[in-house]
Structure formats: C-alpha cells, structure tokens
Backbone as a chain_set.jsonl record, in Angstrom:
{"seq": "MLKRIFPHPLLSLTLLIVWLMLVNKVTPGNILLGGVLGILVPILTSPYWPGRPGLKRPFLTIPYILIVLWDIVVASVQVARIVLFKPRSQIHSQWIIVPLDLTSPEAITVLAGTITMTPGTVSALLAADGGSLLVHCLHSDDPDDVRDEIKTRYEARLKEIFG", "coords": {"N": [[18.12, -9.599, -21.527], [15.568, -10.251, -22.538], [14.106, -9.824, -20.225], [14.273, -7.113, -20.012], [12.753, -6.191, -22.136], [10.284, -7.349, -21.601], [9.347, -6.617, -18.751], [7.27, -7.225, -17.048], [5.712, -9.792, -17.831], [3.147, -11.016, -17.576], [1.476, -8.827, -17.22], [1.851, -7.608, -19.695], [0.657, -9.483, -21.426], [-1.948, -9.41, -20.407], [-2.644, -6.744, -20.982], [-2.656, -6.827, -23.785], [-4.782, -8.634, -24.254], [-6.913, -7.27, -23.021], [-6.961, -4.971, -24.621], [-7.723, -6.074, -27.098], [-10.259, -6.959, -26.396], [-11.475, -4.52, -25.869], [-11.508, -3.175, -28.377], [-12.97, -4.984, -29.739], [-12.533, -6.498, -32.003], [-10.571, -8.737, -33.706], [-7.89, -8.166, -35.42], [-4.979, -8.07, -37.564], [-3.79, -5.518, -37.287], [-4.907, -4.56, -34.86], [-3.939, -6.493, -33.105], [-1.202, -5.956, -33.356], [-1.072, -3.279, -32.396], [-2.068, -3.695, -29.784], [-0.038, -5.388, -28.885], [2.156, -3.637, -28.961], [1.33, -1.754, -27.033], [1.265, -3.52, -24.898], [3.951, -3.965, -24.56], [5.15, -1.404, -24.242], [3.784, -0.069, -22.067], [4.349, -1.622, -19.645], [7.177, -1.28, -19.666], [7.459, 1.499, -19.385], [6.25, 1.886, -16.911], [7.677, 0.298, -15.16], [9.731, 1.387, -13.403], [8.199, 2.173, -11.243], [7.458, -0.044, -9.932], [8.682, -1.349, -7.41], [9.144, -3.87, -6.21], [8.048, -7.171, -6.743], [5.209, -8.925, -5.503], [5.925, -11.727, -3.577], [5.038, -15.071, -3.909], [4.83, -17.675, -1.783], [3.712, -20.23, -1.844], [2.252, -20.725, -4.534], [0.366, -22.464, -5.705], [-1.572, -22.903, -3.851], [-3.382, -20.944, -4.19], [-5.49, -21.674, -5.829], [-7.268, -23.484, -4.336], [-7.931, -21.55, -2.43], [-9.299, -19.575, -3.915], [-11.503, -21.09, -4.736], [-12.714, -21.594, -2.254], [-13.382, -18.985, -1.493], [-15.186, -18.32, -3.546], [-17.23, -20.182, -3.017], [-17.966, -19.274, -0.451], [-18.975, -16.773, -1.15], [-21.275, -17.452, -2.56], [-22.765, -18.797, -0.56], [-22.967, -16.753, 1.369], [-24.414, -14.884, -0.08], [-26.943, -16.043, -0.24], [-27.542, -16.117, 2.493], [-27.565, -13.354, 3.133], [-29.669, -12.501, 1.511], [-31.788, -13.861, 2.738], [-31.727, -12.613, 5.248], [-32.281, -9.92, 4.59], [-34.763, -10.122, 3.314], [-36.507, -11.543, 5.044], [-36.057, -11.043, 7.764], [-37.026, -9.015, 10.422], [-36.288, -5.536, 10.676], [-35.606, -4.68, 13.227], [-34.44, -6.894, 14.338], [-32.012, -7.262, 13.157], [-28.619, -7.336, 13.671], [-26.183, -5.329, 13.27], [-22.648, -5.134, 13.2], [-19.524, -3.725, 14.183], [-16.339, -4.887, 13.727], [-13.157, -5.552, 14.956], [-10.404, -6.881, 13.451], [-7.56, -8.375, 14.335], [-4.423, -8.498, 12.708], [-2.21, -10.979, 11.482], [-0.85, -11.011, 9.222], [1.734, -9.526, 7.261], [2.546, -8.665, 4.794], [1.845, -6.215, 2.385], [0.443, -6.877, 0.054], [-0.834, -9.292, 0.706], [-2.51, -8.42, 2.779], [-4.118, -6.701, 1.329], [-5.404, -8.528, -0.379], [-6.828, -9.98, 1.544], [-8.525, -7.955, 2.606], [-9.954, -7.341, 0.295], [-11.204, -9.798, -0.171], [-12.889, -9.994, 2.05], [-14.56, -7.824, 1.542], [-15.701, -8.583, -0.891], [-17.324, -10.666, -0.149], [-20.674, -11.035, 0.416], [-22.456, -9.139, 2.851], [-20.404, -8.433, 4.499], [-17.883, -5.933, 4.923], [-14.71, -4.544, 4.467], [-13.526, -1.839, 6.17], [-11.509, -0.15, 7.173], [-8.01, 0.074, 7.491], [-5.71, -0.226, 10.046], [-3.319, 2.308, 10.965], [-0.803, 1.271, 11.525], [-0.975, -1.111, 10.26], [-1.768, -3.313, 11.65], [-4.323, -4.18, 12.232], [-7.694, -4.694, 11.062], [-10.649, -3.024, 10.309], [-13.851, -4.188, 10.216], [-17.103, -4.269, 8.88], [-20.04, -5.922, 9.666], [-23.033, -7.213, 8.446], [-24.993, -8.7, 9.875], [-24.722, -10.21, 12.958], [-24.671, -12.224, 15.782], [-22.6, -12.881, 17.362], [-19.749, -11.296, 17.434], [-17.115, -12.095, 17.862], [-17.018, -14.648, 16.817], [-17.259, -14.141, 14.074], [-14.884, -12.733, 13.64], [-13.005, -14.739, 14.307], [-13.61, -16.6, 12.313], [-12.869, -15.216, 9.989], [-10.123, -15.027, 10.433], [-9.312, -17.747, 10.554], [-10.37, -18.911, 8.231], [-9.637, -17.3, 6.043], [-7.321, -15.595, 6.545], [-5.333, -17.347, 7.597], [-4.918, -19.075, 5.445], [-3.979, -17.256, 3.538], [-1.594, -16.546, 4.748], [-0.145, -18.873, 4.343], [-0.005, -18.882, 1.551], [1.317, -16.458, 0.864], [3.469, -16.521, 2.54]], "CA": [[17.552, -8.836, -22.622], [14.132, -10.502, -22.579], [13.539, -9.201, -19.027], [14.219, -5.671, -20.258], [11.631, -5.951, -23.046], [9.068, -7.779, -20.91], [9.604, -6.616, -17.302], [6.103, -7.834, -16.407], [5.081, -10.484, -18.957], [1.721, -11.245, -17.364], [0.833, -7.548, -17.494], [1.874, -7.421, -21.15], [-0.372, -10.349, -21.997], [-3.24, -8.881, -19.976], [-2.922, -5.532, -21.755], [-2.997, -7.245, -25.139], [-6.129, -9.225, -24.234], [-7.876, -6.206, -22.718], [-7.058, -4.13, -25.809], [-8.523, -6.782, -28.093], [-11.647, -6.954, -25.948], [-11.997, -3.153, -25.992], [-11.796, -2.848, -29.772], [-13.971, -5.978, -30.134], [-12.245, -7.018, -33.338], [-9.218, -9.272, -33.766], [-7.273, -7.966, -36.736], [-3.527, -7.938, -37.388], [-3.469, -4.174, -36.792], [-5.251, -4.484, -33.44], [-2.975, -7.336, -32.38], [0.059, -5.219, -33.342], [-1.207, -2.152, -31.477], [-2.147, -4.259, -28.435], [1.304, -5.865, -28.536], [2.996, -2.456, -28.676], [0.908, -1.275, -25.714], [1.682, -4.529, -23.922], [5.396, -3.837, -24.333], [5.516, -0.058, -23.781], [3.238, 0.305, -20.758], [5.173, -2.172, -18.558], [8.517, -0.68, -19.663], [7.358, 2.858, -18.855], [5.823, 1.87, -15.505], [8.5, -0.596, -14.333], [10.403, 2.028, -12.267], [7.265, 2.36, -10.137], [7.207, -1.378, -9.372], [9.949, -1.657, -6.736], [9.287, -5.309, -5.974], [6.832, -7.934, -6.991], [4.862, -9.743, -4.347], [6.378, -13.104, -3.682], [4.119, -16.102, -3.454], [5.591, -18.803, -1.285], [3.05, -21.446, -2.328], [1.246, -20.198, -5.457], [-0.678, -23.423, -6.065], [-2.637, -22.849, -2.848], [-4.351, -19.92, -4.569], [-6.66, -22.308, -6.447], [-8.258, -23.809, -3.301], [-8.379, -20.309, -1.785], [-10.305, -18.975, -4.792], [-12.702, -21.926, -4.663], [-13.338, -21.349, -0.945], [-13.984, -17.649, -1.54], [-16.369, -18.39, -4.411], [-18.26, -20.888, -2.258], [-18.424, -18.378, 0.608], [-19.777, -15.718, -1.772], [-22.59, -18.034, -2.859], [-23.459, -19.04, 0.711], [-23.271, -15.463, 1.987], [-25.477, -14.243, -0.869], [-28.21, -16.624, 0.209], [-27.777, -15.668, 3.868], [-27.927, -11.937, 3.111], [-31.02, -12.417, 0.945], [-32.729, -14.281, 3.789], [-31.759, -11.571, 6.286], [-32.936, -8.719, 4.074], [-36.154, -10.373, 2.943], [-37.372, -12.158, 6.04], [-35.774, -10.661, 9.151], [-37.431, -7.638, 10.735], [-35.157, -4.625, 10.849], [-35.235, -4.603, 14.645], [-33.696, -8.094, 14.719], [-30.721, -7.285, 12.468], [-27.579, -6.821, 14.564], [-24.955, -4.937, 12.582], [-21.512, -5.088, 14.127], [-18.176, -3.33, 13.763], [-15.445, -5.899, 14.287], [-11.727, -5.328, 14.743], [-9.716, -8.145, 13.182], [-6.107, -8.22, 14.415], [-3.785, -9.176, 11.583], [-0.896, -11.6, 11.57], [-0.22, -10.776, 7.923], [2.578, -8.33, 7.201], [2.707, -8.277, 3.406], [0.76, -5.343, 1.916], [-0.348, -7.578, -0.947], [-1.683, -10.261, 1.404], [-3.534, -7.647, 3.492], [-5.039, -6.221, 0.298], [-6.228, -9.661, -0.8], [-7.747, -10.268, 2.645], [-9.542, -6.898, 2.639], [-10.799, -7.536, -0.887], [-12.008, -11.002, 0.046], [-13.933, -9.647, 3.018], [-15.503, -6.922, 0.888], [-16.429, -9.309, -1.938], [-18.285, -11.577, 0.467], [-21.855, -10.26, 0.812], [-22.743, -9.034, 4.278], [-19.25, -7.883, 5.207], [-17.07, -4.982, 4.171], [-13.556, -4.048, 5.217], [-13.71, -0.395, 6.143], [-10.337, 0.635, 7.543], [-6.796, -0.613, 7.922], [-5.023, 0.585, 11.045], [-2.137, 2.988, 10.449], [0.36, 0.392, 11.653], [-1.241, -2.336, 9.5], [-1.933, -4.422, 12.581], [-5.705, -4.631, 12.369], [-8.62, -4.321, 10.002], [-11.992, -2.773, 10.806], [-14.798, -4.854, 9.324], [-18.517, -4.129, 9.223], [-20.801, -7.141, 9.402], [-24.459, -6.892, 8.359], [-25.736, -9.323, 10.964], [-23.984, -11.197, 13.743], [-24.945, -12.249, 17.22], [-21.32, -13.094, 18.035], [-18.673, -10.705, 16.624], [-15.878, -12.874, 18.013], [-17.114, -15.764, 15.886], [-16.954, -13.6, 12.74], [-13.441, -12.461, 13.636], [-12.278, -16.008, 14.266], [-13.819, -17.216, 11.013], [-12.016, -14.496, 9.031], [-8.723, -15.378, 10.69], [-9.003, -19.143, 10.227], [-10.791, -19.284, 6.881], [-8.96, -16.519, 5.008], [-5.98, -15.116, 6.88], [-4.393, -18.469, 7.734], [-4.587, -19.544, 4.09], [-3.152, -16.235, 2.9], [-0.25, -16.654, 5.315], [0.523, -19.977, 3.66], [0.233, -18.512, 0.157], [2.314, -15.373, 0.767], [4.646, -16.827, 3.343]], "C": [[16.033, -9.008, -22.671], [13.431, -9.852, -21.383], [13.406, -7.693, -19.209], [13.035, -5.327, -21.169], [10.303, -6.283, -22.375], [9.314, -7.796, -19.403], [8.464, -7.273, -16.504], [5.306, -8.577, -17.485], [3.581, -10.738, -18.789], [0.928, -9.962, -17.618], [0.779, -7.285, -18.99], [0.778, -8.236, -21.82], [-1.771, -9.843, -21.644], [-3.618, -7.637, -20.764], [-3.319, -5.865, -23.188], [-4.434, -7.775, -25.191], [-7.187, -8.16, -23.967], [-8.051, -5.286, -23.929], [-7.934, -4.795, -26.875], [-9.994, -6.847, -27.685], [-12.27, -5.563, -26.086], [-12.361, -2.811, -27.433], [-12.795, -3.835, -30.38], [-13.777, -6.496, -31.559], [-10.796, -7.491, -33.352], [-8.737, -9.167, -35.214], [-5.772, -7.871, -36.525], [-3.12, -6.57, -36.838], [-3.765, -4.021, -35.311], [-4.316, -5.338, -32.595], [-1.639, -6.61, -32.276], [-0.004, -4.061, -32.353], [-1.301, -2.631, -30.03], [-0.803, -4.777, -27.964], [2.244, -4.717, -28.197], [2.629, -1.878, -27.312], [1.366, -2.233, -24.616], [3.176, -4.506, -23.633], [5.723, -2.486, -23.704], [5.025, 0.275, -22.373], [4.044, -0.324, -19.612], [6.587, -1.574, -18.504], [8.469, 0.702, -19.029], [6.984, 2.886, -17.378], [6.721, 1.025, -14.603], [9.295, 0.116, -13.234], [9.502, 2.2, -11.042], [6.864, 1.043, -9.49], [8.464, -1.818, -8.633], [10.166, -3.15, -6.493], [7.965, -5.992, -6.242], [6.493, -8.744, -5.751], [5.306, -11.185, -4.569], [5.338, -14.06, -3.144], [4.943, -17.31, -3.041], [5.035, -20.12, -1.82], [1.911, -21.047, -3.274], [0.12, -21.169, -5.792], [-1.798, -23.483, -5.024], [-3.664, -21.767, -3.17], [-5.611, -20.539, -5.163], [-7.683, -22.746, -5.391], [-8.794, -22.56, -2.598], [-9.49, -19.656, -2.611], [-11.601, -19.776, -4.741], [-13.45, -21.721, -3.344], [-14.043, -19.993, -0.949], [-15.244, -17.656, -2.407], [-17.528, -19.088, -3.7], [-18.839, -19.982, -1.172], [-19.283, -17.241, 0.053], [-21.185, -16.229, -2.063], [-23.391, -18.213, -1.571], [-23.875, -17.721, 1.354], [-24.36, -14.715, 1.22], [-26.849, -14.746, -0.442], [-28.54, -16.143, 1.621], [-28.215, -14.208, 3.912], [-29.336, -11.763, 2.547], [-32.065, -12.807, 1.99], [-32.859, -13.226, 4.878], [-32.567, -10.375, 5.803], [-34.418, -8.953, 3.816], [-37.052, -10.8, 4.104], [-37.137, -11.718, 7.482], [-36.265, -9.225, 9.383], [-36.203, -6.775, 11.049], [-34.695, -4.555, 12.307], [-34.417, -5.805, 15.102], [-32.353, -8.224, 13.999], [-29.696, -6.615, 13.375], [-26.307, -6.541, 13.774], [-23.847, -4.776, 13.607], [-20.281, -4.495, 13.443], [-17.217, -4.265, 14.486], [-14.003, -5.52, 13.96], [-11.058, -6.684, 14.6], [-8.216, -7.889, 13.282], [-5.434, -9.061, 13.335], [-2.439, -9.763, 11.955], [-0.142, -11.415, 10.259], [0.613, -9.503, 7.965], [2.75, -7.816, 5.777], [1.552, -7.377, 2.977], [-0.144, -6.037, 0.893], [-1.304, -8.571, -0.289], [-2.812, -9.553, 2.154], [-4.572, -7.132, 2.501], [-5.958, -7.338, -0.177], [-7.247, -10.004, 0.285], [-8.869, -9.23, 2.694], [-10.491, -7.026, 1.451], [-11.714, -8.733, -0.744], [-13.17, -10.708, 0.986], [-14.996, -8.784, 2.349], [-16.316, -7.63, -0.194], [-17.497, -10.242, -1.371], [-19.488, -10.764, 0.94], [-22.088, -10.298, 2.315], [-21.585, -8.506, 5.087], [-18.527, -6.893, 4.3], [-15.9, -4.559, 5.051], [-13.539, -2.535, 5.049], [-12.423, 0.379, 6.363], [-9.192, -0.281, 7.949], [-6.106, 0.312, 8.913], [-3.738, 1.16, 10.456], [-0.895, 2.105, 10.518], [0.179, -0.923, 10.89], [-1.504, -3.54, 10.379], [-3.341, -4.925, 12.748], [-6.558, -4.045, 11.256], [-9.991, -4.132, 10.639], [-12.986, -3.291, 9.777], [-16.211, -4.581, 9.819], [-19.247, -5.39, 8.774], [-22.287, -6.798, 9.458], [-25.247, -7.453, 9.531], [-24.864, -10.362, 11.65], [-24.392, -11.084, 15.203], [-23.657, -12.394, 18.02], [-20.181, -12.539, 17.172], [-17.353, -11.465, 16.732], [-15.859, -14.061, 17.052], [-16.785, -15.314, 14.459], [-15.454, -13.337, 12.618], [-12.639, -13.746, 13.517], [-12.422, -16.701, 12.915], [-12.962, -16.539, 9.938], [-10.568, -14.926, 9.204], [-8.407, -16.818, 10.275], [-9.298, -19.475, 8.77], [-9.983, -18.565, 5.807], [-7.506, -16.187, 5.376], [-4.963, -16.248, 6.989], [-3.971, -19.0, 6.365], [-3.701, -18.543, 3.356], [-1.736, -16.226, 3.459], [0.53, -17.777, 4.66], [0.891, -19.594, 2.229], [1.361, -17.508, 0.046], [3.549, -15.609, 1.611], [4.903, -15.86, 4.465]], "O": [[15.297, -8.033, -22.827], [12.299, -9.385, -21.504], [12.521, -7.07, -18.621], [12.391, -4.292, -20.991], [9.314, -5.575, -22.562], [9.475, -8.87, -18.822], [8.685, -7.809, -15.418], [4.323, -8.042, -17.999], [2.831, -10.68, -19.764], [-0.17, -10.011, -18.171], [-0.228, -6.792, -19.499], [0.058, -7.732, -22.682], [-2.67, -9.849, -22.485], [-4.769, -7.481, -21.17], [-4.226, -5.242, -23.74], [-5.206, -7.401, -26.074], [-8.236, -8.147, -24.611], [-9.169, -4.868, -24.23], [-8.785, -4.143, -27.48], [-10.877, -6.795, -28.542], [-13.457, -5.442, -26.386], [-13.411, -2.219, -27.683], [-13.396, -3.552, -31.416], [-14.735, -6.881, -32.229], [-9.891, -6.718, -33.039], [-9.114, -9.948, -36.087], [-5.33, -7.615, -35.405], [-2.208, -6.477, -36.016], [-2.976, -3.425, -34.577], [-3.944, -4.945, -31.49], [-1.003, -6.64, -31.223], [0.915, -3.881, -31.554], [-0.683, -2.042, -29.143], [-0.454, -4.634, -26.793], [3.035, -4.811, -27.258], [3.513, -1.548, -26.52], [1.799, -1.809, -23.545], [3.618, -4.974, -22.583], [6.486, -2.421, -22.741], [5.772, 0.839, -21.574], [4.397, 0.392, -18.674], [7.135, -1.383, -17.418], [9.336, 1.046, -18.226], [7.362, 3.816, -16.665], [6.539, 1.037, -13.386], [9.527, -0.497, -12.192], [9.997, 2.357, -9.926], [6.019, 1.022, -8.595], [9.248, -2.593, -9.181], [11.299, -3.622, -6.571], [6.897, -5.436, -5.989], [7.385, -9.195, -5.033], [5.078, -11.767, -5.629], [4.82, -13.873, -2.044], [5.663, -17.893, -3.852], [5.79, -21.013, -2.203], [0.747, -21.029, -2.874], [-0.979, -20.733, -6.134], [-2.858, -24.051, -5.288], [-4.697, -21.675, -2.508], [-6.697, -19.979, -5.013], [-8.862, -22.416, -5.524], [-9.963, -22.511, -2.216], [-10.506, -19.232, -2.06], [-12.685, -19.194, -4.707], [-14.68, -21.681, -3.325], [-15.168, -19.871, -0.464], [-16.256, -17.062, -2.036], [-18.671, -18.637, -3.773], [-20.055, -19.925, -0.989], [-20.219, -16.794, 0.717], [-22.167, -15.523, -1.839], [-24.557, -17.826, -1.5], [-25.003, -17.586, 1.827], [-25.147, -13.986, 1.823], [-27.794, -13.969, -0.303], [-29.687, -15.802, 1.91], [-29.138, -13.861, 4.649], [-30.112, -10.957, 3.061], [-33.104, -12.158, 2.109], [-33.955, -12.968, 5.375], [-33.434, -9.874, 6.518], [-35.24, -8.073, 4.074], [-38.232, -10.45, 4.136], [-37.967, -12.006, 8.344], [-35.94, -8.326, 8.606], [-35.218, -7.248, 11.617], [-33.505, -4.385, 12.571], [-33.765, -5.745, 16.145], [-31.632, -9.199, 14.213], [-29.878, -5.473, 13.796], [-25.455, -7.417, 13.628], [-24.08, -4.339, 14.734], [-20.037, -4.742, 12.263], [-17.278, -4.413, 15.706], [-13.679, -5.206, 12.814], [-11.128, -7.526, 15.495], [-7.649, -7.248, 12.398], [-5.833, -10.198, 13.082], [-1.635, -9.136, 12.645], [1.067, -11.638, 10.196], [0.246, -8.528, 8.621], [3.068, -6.643, 5.58], [0.392, -7.734, 3.183], [-1.353, -5.809, 0.873], [-2.462, -8.674, -0.692], [-3.945, -10.034, 2.165], [-5.767, -7.126, 2.797], [-7.156, -7.122, -0.359], [-8.404, -10.288, -0.022], [-10.04, -9.592, 2.812], [-11.699, -6.838, 1.595], [-12.874, -8.685, -1.153], [-14.3, -11.128, 0.739], [-16.192, -8.986, 2.563], [-17.489, -7.314, -0.395], [-18.468, -10.564, -2.056], [-19.333, -9.885, 1.788], [-21.94, -11.334, 2.963], [-21.761, -8.161, 6.255], [-18.56, -7.007, 3.075], [-16.076, -4.253, 6.231], [-13.538, -2.019, 3.931], [-12.254, 1.46, 5.798], [-9.382, -1.272, 8.653], [-5.938, 1.502, 8.645], [-3.142, 0.568, 9.555], [-0.026, 2.192, 9.65], [1.083, -1.758, 10.877], [-1.468, -4.674, 9.901], [-3.554, -5.983, 13.34], [-6.203, -3.059, 10.61], [-10.444, -4.974, 11.415], [-12.965, -2.885, 8.616], [-16.487, -4.651, 11.016], [-19.085, -5.854, 7.645], [-22.745, -6.165, 10.409], [-26.077, -6.756, 10.115], [-24.338, -11.274, 11.012], [-24.449, -9.994, 15.773], [-23.617, -12.073, 19.208], [-19.696, -13.229, 16.275], [-16.562, -11.472, 15.789], [-14.804, -14.432, 16.537], [-16.107, -16.031, 13.723], [-14.836, -13.68, 11.61], [-11.704, -13.831, 12.721], [-11.475, -17.317, 12.424], [-12.396, -17.212, 9.077], [-9.867, -15.163, 8.221], [-7.347, -17.077, 9.706], [-8.559, -20.234, 8.143], [-9.674, -19.153, 4.77], [-6.584, -16.466, 4.61], [-3.836, -16.108, 6.514], [-2.805, -19.334, 6.155], [-2.781, -18.933, 2.637], [-0.783, -15.932, 2.737], [1.735, -17.652, 4.442], [1.97, -19.94, 1.748], [2.267, -17.678, -0.771], [4.572, -14.955, 1.408], [5.87, -16.02, 5.209]]}, "num_chains": 1, "name": "protein.A"}
C-alpha cells in the first residue's frame, strides 16, 4: 500500500523541497501543496519508469563524488592556465574515442556527465551500440593518456558502483 502511494519516495521528497524553494515561503498551505505534488507526480509518471537503476555498492558514490569534485577544481586551474598563458598555436585539441566496458545506461550517463562537468573535456557522442564515447579534450599531447585516465579514474569506479 505504501509503495502504491509513494512509488518513488526520493522523488516525492525532492519535489516537496523544490516546491518550497520555488515559492520561497514555508507555510502550511505550501507544504500541503508541495506534498500533494510530491505524491501525484510520481504516481502519474510511474508507468514511464520501467525499472530503477540498481546500485550494487551505493556507498562508493561518496568517494566517487569527492574524486570528481577534486578533479573539477584541478581541471579548472589547468584550463585557466592553458587559456591565459598558452599561445593558441600550442593548444592541441583532441577528439578521443573511449571504449566503454559499462553496459548500464545510467552508468554511461553518469560517466558522460562526469566528463562534461570536468573543465577541458566534453562528451560529445555515444556510439549507437553504446560501446564507445566520443570525447573532446581542450589540450592533450597524449590522447591515449586521457582515455586511460577516464577509464581508470571514472569508469572503473562506476563499474563497482553499478555492478
């Protein structure tokens, strides 16, 4: 019965919090309306959620997030140095194909998002078969090194998290 009312409890809670932030006032009426939205929206959209992504080792997400945050800070400094101090003729942009061992669409999405969030790289295209990801790198003298770093630093950890 509770699963029928709250098919996606985290989504319900998120909708309530987002609603309260949007109206910028916590009143009983806003809490009630946010609660109603938090119940109705997941119920109405649950047929379109065929399966939830399964996390094999969810507690590994915390170190993964910390690594990504650290990489964002480091890459921001590196990109700033490249843009400010490197002559344009010495910047070597590269297109890199990263073969994927991941099979879960959710894990591939997280990997592509991680690559795009890190300054200096952007994931541009997923192969039709889902077997590789095309990544653009702002500056690299060794594209194989960038590919290997993506695979060991991000993809290997995501394989552990998603199983």
